[in-house]
Structure formats: C-alpha cells, structure tokens
N, C-alpha and C positions, 0 to 999 in steps of 0.2 A: 665861823663855820670851818670844818676841816678841809685842808687842801688834799685832793685825791687825784688819781690818774684820770685823764679825760674819758677813758672807757667806762669808768664808774658812773658817769652821768647818763649814759645812753643804754646800758644793758646790765643784766645781772652778771656779776663777776665773782671768781673764787677769791674771796677776801683774804684767805689764809696764804695765798701764794705771793711771792715777791712781786713788787710792782703795783700792788693794790693797797698798800698800807697808807695811813695818813702821814703826810710829810710836813705838816705845819698848820697854820690857821689863817683864814681870811678874816679881816676885820669887816664888820657890817658897814655897808656904804652909808655915807651921811650927806649925799648930794640932794639938792632940791629943797633945802630947808630955809630958803630966803625969807619966807613969811612966817616962820615958826610953826608951820603945820606940816606934819608928815603923814602920808596916806599910803598904806600898803595893803593890797587885797589880792595877793598872789600874781599880780601883773608883772610884766617885764621890768619896767621902771628902773629904780636904782639897783635892783638885784640882778640885772641882765648878765653880769659877769660871773654869777654864781650858779647858773643852771642853764638848761636848754629847753625846758618846757614851762610855759607860764599861762595864766588865765588871760582872757581878753581884758582890755582896760575898763570895761563898762562899770564894774563895781567900784573901782578906785575913782573913776571920774564922777560917779554919782555921789560917793561919800564926800569927795572934795566939794562938790557943788552944794550939798546939804550943809556942810560945815561953813561954807562961805555966806550963808544966809544970816548968820548971827555972829556977834563978836564974843559973847559970853555963853558958856555951856556949863551945866552941872551934871553930876552923875545921873540924876533922875531924868535928864533930857535924852540920854543916850539910846534908850529903847526905840525912840522914833527913827533913829538912823539904823539900828540893828534890824528893824523889821520893815524897812523900805522895800517895796515890791515893784518899782519901776523897771521895765524890761527894755533897755536900749537896743538889744540885739534883735528886737522885733522889726526894726526899720527896713532891712532889705526885703523881707517877705511882704510887708505892707506896701513898699514901693512897687513891687511886682504886681500886687493886687490892683493898685491904683492905675496901672497901665493897661489893664485888660479892657476889652470892649466886646459887645455882642453876647453878653451873659443872659442866662435865663432870669426871669423875675426873682426867683428865690435866691439865686447866687448874687444878683445885683443888690438885693436887700441886705444880704449877709455882708457883702463887701462894704456897703455904706456904713453898717454898724461897726465893722472893724476899723474903718478909717476914722470914725469919730471916737473910738475907744481911747481911753487915757493911758493905755499901755502899762497898766498896773495889774500884776498877777495876784489879785486878791481871791481868797477862797470862795467868796460869795459872788464872784463876777462871772456872768454868762459870756461876756465878750472874751474874757481870758480863756475860758473853756473852749470857745469856738476857734479862737486863734490857735490854741494848742492842737485842736483836732485838725485844722487845715495844715499846720506845720507837720504833724505826724503823717498825714496822708501824702504830703509832698515828699517827705523823707523816704517813705516806702516806695514811691514811684521812682525817685532818683536811684535808690539802691537796686532797683530792678532793671535799670538801663544796661544794655550790652556793654557800654564803655567800662562798667565796673565789674564785669563778669569775672575777671581774673582775681578779684578780691573776695569772692564768695567762699573760697576754700578756707576753712578755719586755720589760723596760723599755728605753727608748731610751738605752742606755749602751754603751760599748765592750764587745765580747764578753769581754774578759779579766775584767770585773767581774761577769759574769752568774752564776758559781757562788755569789756572795754575795747576789745580788738575785733569783734565781729563787725561785718560791714554796716548793718543798719545803725548801730550806735555811733560808728565812726562818721557816717554821713550826717546823722543827727547833730552831733557836736560841731561838725564843720559846715553846717548849713549856711550860716551867715556868709562865709567866704565863698562857698559854691555859688551862692546867688549873686555875689558881687563881682565874681570873676568876669573879665571881658568876654571870654569864650570858654565853654566847658565841653570839650571833646565832641562838639557837634550836637549836644543834647538840646532839645527844644524846651527850654525852661518855661517860657510863657504857656506852652501847651500843658505842661505838667502842673503848673500853678492853677490853670483854669480847671483842669480835671479834679484837683484836690479841693478847690473851692466848691465846685458843683457837687462833689460827693458829700461834703459836710453840710451844704445847704439843704440837703434832703433828710438830714438826721434831726431827731428831737434835741432841743436845747437843754443844756445842763449847766451846773455851776462848776468852776474849776476845782473846788474842794470835793466834789462828788467822786472824782477819779484821782485827784492829786492828794494822796494820803501817805502818812508815815509808814514805811515798811522796813523797820530796822532788821538787821541780820540777827537771827537768834539761833542758838545751838539746838533748841527744842521749840520749834514754832508752835503756836497755839492757834489752830484754824478757827476756833470759836471767838477769838478776840477781834473786835472791830477797831482798827487803828484810826486815829483822828485825822480830820481834814487839815490841809496845810495851805497857807499862802506862799507866794514866792516861786522862784524858778531858778534855773542854772545860772543865769547872768544877772540876777537881782542881788542887791545887798543881802536880802534874806535868801540865801543860796540853798534852797531845798531842791536838789537836783533830780529831775525826772530824766528819762532816756527817750528823747523825741523819736517817734516812729516805732517804739517798742513798748513802752509803758509810761503812764503818768505817775506811777508810784515813786516815792522818793526814799532811797536807802541811804542817802547822804544829805547832810545839812550842817548848820553851824555846830561844831563839836563842843564848843564852849564860848561863852561871851563874858568878857571881863571889862570892868570899868574901874580904873584906879584913880582915886581922888588924891592927888599929891599933897594938897593942903590939909585935908582931913581924911586920914586913912579910914576912919570909921564910916565914912560916907561911900566907900568903895562897894561895888556890887559884882555879882557873878551868877552864872547859871550854866548847867550842863543839860543835855537832852533828856536824860532819865533821872539819874540820881548819882550820889557820890559812892555808892556801893555796888559792886558787881554781883553780889549774892542775892538771889531771888527771895530768900527768906528774911532779908534785912528791911527794916522800915525805911531805909534810905535808898532802896533799889530804884524806885520810880517816883519818889516824892517831889522831885523838881520838875517833872514833866508838865504839870498844869501851868507852871510859870513859864517854862521854855516855849510852850505852844502859843502863849499870848504875848510873848516878848518881854515879860516882866523879869526882874532880877532879884536875887536874894542878897541880904547883907553879907559882906566879907567880915568875919569876926577874927581879929588877931590879938585881942586883949585876953591874956591868960586868965584873968579874973572871971571871964565869961565863958571859958572853954572847959569842957569836961571830957575825961578820957572814956572811951567806949572799948569794951572787950568783945571779941567774937566767940569766946569760949563760955 
C-alpha cells in the first residue's frame, strides 16, 4: 500500500500539490498467522497501522469462529460462511431490553421473543424484523435528544456524502457504543429503550425481507422494478447494510465473493452482485444476480481452451 502524508488518511487533499505524493510502499502485515489462518474483514487487526477507520470486529470474529469448527474446507463449503447472518452487535440493545421492568403485556411479550431470538438476520425472520424496528425507533429517539442538537446542522461537505454524515445515520452506526458507554451526556437510555419497545409492540409483525431489500444506486432508476429481499445486516458476515433509524433498504453489500482453490484452480468460484458487464443491453448485465442473492458461486474459468472472446460492436 502506498505511503502517503497523514492528512491523506483523514480528509480530501489536493493530491497534485507537494506533500501529498506517494513516497514509498507499506508491506502488508503478516502478524497473527500462528495457526495458518488469516481473517480480514475490514477490522482494525493487523492493518491498524495503515488506516484510521475500521469496521467493528464482529465479522472477523464470526468468520474465525466458523472456520474453527472444521479442519478441512473446500470451495463448495465457502457459501455457508459468505452468507452467515449472525448479528453479534445486537447484544447491547438486547441487554438493555433484558433489564427493563414494568412493561405492558404486548411489550413484555415482544421482549421475550427477542431475548429467545437466535440473532440471525434472515430474510424470513419476524424476530429480526422486530429487532430492527426497535433499533430504528431507538436511534431516532437518541438523535432527537438535546445533547446531540449541535450535530443536526448538515456538515459542509458535498451533498453526495450527507447520507453518511447526517445525524441519524451516525447515531445508527454508533448505536452499539452509545449503548455500552458508562454515561451518555445525561441521556436516560432505559427510558428511550422502553419507549422504542412499546412503540414497536403495537405494530403488526413483518419479516425482515419485507423491508430489507436491495436498493442499488442506478443512474436511471426504474420505479416499477421490485427489488429482491435480502438477509444479513451491517455487522453480519453477509454485510448487506441498512441505515438504522433511516431505512432498511440496502445500497451496500458484498461487492464480490471469491474462493481460490490453490490445489485445483478449476474449482475456484466467484460472484458479483449483478453481472460482469455495466451495459444494460448486455446479457451479462444482471445474469449473476440470482446466484449472488442465494449465496451461490459461479466457476472461475482460466483455461484458454474454454474461453471465447466477446465484442461489444
């Protein structure tokens, strides 16, 4: 990875001016390989010296735990890991729910179901949908607290960045830490959690996939097109990211899945969310989407005897 000025890590810089050029190369870290298994899922880990912003460790921890269940794996076994939907970051909110008392019967029943839930964000799971609804209601209540009022003004950045920098998305992505903090600016978190639970307890039950749907960015959106339901969530290995408190739709997900079989290259597999062509009139524009949605993989063909050249003209 290129060695760059520290300012390049934290903000947009005029790359053409002196002081922002590349000055060498970092070697990728090789720490932590004592058992022959390396796991990287954008967490801090061995890459800590190469950046400033990282994902929580949940995905990496889950992948390592799944790999530890067996000694031998084949390429055909990998989709079970790619599509794992366990949501470890649900724990702080569920802990707060467990500590409540004096609930209405409806809220007490909902809490009991959520505490029995296996914490998998599967598309057909009603508990996953109810958890996400409680989470979203809590995020909106936290964002409305006077303690965060100074953050409600949109930051002075291009509009395209505002979905990530607006207050509600920021609270949504930080919810795990906001709930675990010893003290949060005097905010009565048990009260807000209770209100969120009571709100959702009075709503009709749905499945997670009813609202958690693929919403890819398109230059020319087609309002008549119904996008498919998705399993997963932001901190699952199947990282189909919603924006808690704002929308359950997912505009981000695994951009590509690869499995390289080093012993038999012909057993390698891959998949991308839509297809290998960006042209809407190409037969390869959306032809991989059915496989991507179900977690399946397509063969990686590298044998020139089985490859044919395609022309776009």
